[in-house]
N, C-alpha and C positions, 0 to 999 in steps of 0.2 A: 504494500500500500504506500503510494507516494503522492504527495501534494505538489501541484504545479506552482511555480513562482507566479505571483499575480502580474497580469499584463493589462490591468484595467486602464482605460484611457479616460481622461477628464477633459471637459471643455476648458477653455482658458479661464473662465470665471470660477469654475469648480476648483481648478488647480490653484488659483490664487487664494481662494477661501481656505483650502486645506493647508496651504503654506502659512497663512496667518494663524490658523488654529495650532499648527505645529510650533510656531514661534512663541506662542504664549502658553503652551501646555504646562510648563512648571507652575504658572500662576493657578491654573485650574486644579492641578494636583494638590497644591497647598490649600486651596479653598476647600477641597474635599476633606483634607486632614482636619482643618479647623471646624468644619461642620460636624465631623465625627467627634472630635474632642469636646466641642461645646454643647453637644446634645441635640443639635438641630435635626440630624438624621433620625435619631431615636424618636424624637417627638413626632416627626412626620410619618415614620413607619408605624408608630402606635396609633396614629389618627386614621390610617387606612385611606380608602378612596375619598372619604368626606373631606379630608384635609383640615387645615387650620388657617384662621386669619392671621395676619401679622401679629396682632396683639395676643392671640391665643398661643402662637408659636413662641413669642417672647416670654410669656408666662410659663409655658411648659419647659422651656430650655434654660431660662434665667438670663438670656442674652438681652442686651439693650437694643434699641431700635437701629442704631447705626450698624452694629454687628450683624443683626438679622438681615437688614436690607442689603448690605454690601455682599454678603455671602449668597443670599437668595438670588440676587441679580446675576451672579456668575452661574449658579446652578440652573436657572431658567434658560439662560442663553446657550448652555451646553446640554440641554435636554435631560438633565438629571431630575429637575423639579419642574412642575407645570403650575400655572396660575389660572384658575377658573373663577371668574368674578372676583371675589375678595379672598378666595381660599387657595392656599398652596398645598400641593400633594406630590408624592413621588411619581415619576413616570415609570414605564416598564424598565427602562435602563436603571433608574434610581432604585427600584425594588431589587434588581439583581445586584447592584453595587452594595446595597446595605445588607442583603440576606444571603447571597450566594457564598458558599464555603470557600470555593476555589478562588473567587475574586477577592474575598476578604483576606485570605492567606497571602496572595500576591501583593495586595495593597499594604498589609502590615510589614511584610518583608521589605518592600520598597521604602516605606516610611521609616522604619526603625533601624534597618541594617544598611540600606544602600544610598539613600538620598543625599546625605551630606558628603559621603565619600565620592560619589559620582562627580562632584565638582572638580575632582582631581583626575578626571579621566584622560585628558590630553597629556598630562605629565606621565600617567601610567603607560600610555602607548609609547611615548617618546623614550622612556627609560626602562621599559619592559619590567616594571615592578608595580605592585599594588600601592600606588602613592596615596590613595584615599584611605588606606588602613590606619593612617596616623590619627584619624579622628577617634579611634578606639585604643590604640596602643602601638608600641614600637616592636612589632614582630615582623619577620621576613615574609610570612604568609599568615592568613587568618587562622589556619588550622591549630597551631599551638595555643592560640589565644581564645578559642571558642568558649571555653569554660570561664574565661575572665571577662567576657563581654558585659556591658551594662545589662541590668535585668530585662529591660524591654527588648533590647537587641538580641540578647541570648534567647529569650522566649520565642521571638519571631523567627530567628534563625532555625531553631529546632522544629518549630511548627511547620515552616516551609520544607525543611529537609524530610521530616517524618511523614508529612501529609502525602507526598508522592509515593513513598515506599509503602505506607499503610494501604494504599489502594492497589499497589502492584504486587506486593509479596504474597498475598493469599492465592493469586492466580499463578504466580511463578512456582510455588512449592510443588504442586503435582507434576509440573513440566520438568522439574529438576530431579526429583527423587523417584525415579522409575528406572527400569532396566538394571536393577541390582545396585544402584547407587545408594550408599549409606554413610558416606563421609565426604566432607567438602572443606576446602581451604578458602576462607574469605579474606581476600586481599583488599585492605582499606575498610576494615570492619567497623570503624567509627565508634558508635556507642554500643555495639553488640546487638542491635535490633534484629538483623538477619540471623545471626547465630542463635539468638533466643527463639526466634520463629521456627528455625529448623529443629531445634530440640523439642519444642512443643508440638511440632507436626508429627514426629514419630519418635518412639522411645529408643530406637536403636541407632539413631544418627549421632555421629560425633563431628565436631567442628574444630578447625584450626583457624585462628585469626591472626593476620599479619597487619600491623599498623605501627604508628609512632608510639613511643613508650607511654606518653600521657593518655593516648586513646586506649592502649592495652590495659592501663590501670583502670580506666572506666569500665571496660569490658569485664575485667576480673571482678570488679565490685558488683556489676549488674548480675553476673552469673552466680556469684556467691549469695546474693540476696534471693535469687530464684532457685537456689539449690541445684544448680547445673554445672558447677565448677568441674566435676569429674568427667564431664563430656565435652568441655571446651578448653582448648589449650591456646595460649597467646604467645606470639613471637614478636617481641618489640624490635622494630627496626625502621629506618628511613628507607623507603622503597627506591629513592633516587641515589642512595649510596652505592658503593661498589660491592657491598655485601650481597651474596646470592640469596635467593629465596630458599627457605627451608624445604627439604624434600620430605613433605608430610605424608606421602604415599596415599593421599586421599583419591577417591575415584572421580572427584569433580573439583573444579576451581571456580571461584565466583568473584565478580567485580561489579558492584552495584553503585551507580551514581558516583563513580570513583575516577574513571579515566577522563571525565570532563574537567577534572582538576589539574590537568597537565597539558603541556604543549605537545605538538605532534611528535617531535623527537623523543620527548620523555615517554609518551605513550608507547612508542615502538620499543624503547629500552625496557620498560616495565613488562611489556608482553613477551619480549625475548627472554627475560629472566623467568617468567612464568613457564615459558616453553621449555627452558632448560631444567626446571624443577619438576615438571609434570611427568607422570608416567605416559608412555606412548599411547595408551588406550584411554587416558583420562579426557574428560570433556571440560571445556572452558565456557562458562555461562557469563554473558555480559548483559547487564540491564541498564539501559540508558534512554533518555528522551532524545531522539534524533530529529534534527531539522530535515524536513523532506519526507518523513514517514508519519506525519500527523494527519488526523482525519479532517481538520478544518484549517483554512489559511490563518485564522487568528492565532491558533496554537503555534504554528511555525513563527508567526510574528512575535509572540510572547517569548518564545525560546531565543530568538535572535536578539531581542532587546535585552532580556535578562542575562544573556551571556556577558554583558558588560560588567556585571557584578564580579565575575572572575577577574576581569581586567583591572578594575579600580580597587577592589577590596580583597579578593581571595589570594591571587598569586601573580597577576600581571601578564600571564601568557596563555591562558586556556579559555575554553568556551564550550557551549553546547555545540557539538559538531554535526554538520550535514552527514547523512548516512553514506553518501557516495565517497566522501573523503575518508571516513572512518574505515571503510573496507580496505582502502589502500594501506592503512597502518597495520591492520590485521595480517594482510598478505606479506607485508615487509617483515613481520615478526615470525613468519612460518606457519600461520594458521589459515584455515579455510572455514567458511560458514557451512554448517550442516543443515540447520533449520532456522527459520525466523518466525517469531511470534509477535505480532503487533497488537496494540490495544490493551496492554496490561495496565490497569489503573487508568490514570488520567491521560498520560502522554508517553508511556514507556514501550520500548521494544526489547524483547529478549532474543539475543543472538546465541545460538548453540554452536560452538566452534570445536574443531578438532585440529590436531597437527596435520599438516599437509602430508598426504600419502598414507594416513592411518585411518581407515574406515571404522 
């Protein structure tokens, strides 16, 4: 399943209007932040189709007239709020903006994690480093600092990260653990969410987790609390170091929302290390949201735009990759794709890979 790149043509006036909207989009986003924080959206959502007058909206939200009028003017012009006679109410777009889970998670991730750091995007590109990360701390990448992020940013980061896996993992489990597979190496295990899901899926599954020392500490803690320590072994290491991957002798290897954290050269290097450590008959499962394999154009657009988080804040060199590019990296590392499963969760594709020449 592939989506085509949009080739929509605009009239000159439509194109000019869209250009103006693009130029002022940060103002609109911050207006939506303010309406959320000041309770205007909640008041309108609670009122339903009947809506509220300006005075009722001020009373329900606690906003003064200047605040309410200023923000409503923006929301009406951008079709988030409508005014009928004297009453304001949410449009269909407004209802989705306020209530849709996926939209809300993207919004909070943008607001709490990305927005300020993105002002350093140009520097990040010029210097190939996450220059925007300095708004949170002095780390080379965001990964060692995730546990040290401010509370709102940390909550929104994990909400964003786990939401996508929460939707995809239940569908991935039966696709992975079949054909006698009862062991798996999770490279980039993060908080141990996949490892825990595997152990809860079947009692005979054992998991090896490879990740940074601080992430392995988190995994060890999570597994101890769940009573699963005897089934999960952690291997602390920097995957970009010269240290080889452990030969865990598992029947499958797993990389989920992991390789998008690295540049193309780094991806090939990591995959080659996995290739060297894997048994010849082991399978490599890669779960990623790929540009070009989304069911709707807006999903591809969201992935392309949100890739800039990696540039400005995460590491300075990676992104959500187009599927056609990613296949080249797999082949360069000695892998071939055996099967493709699209539509796992919101936006994910599961690639089932094997070493070239090993059926």
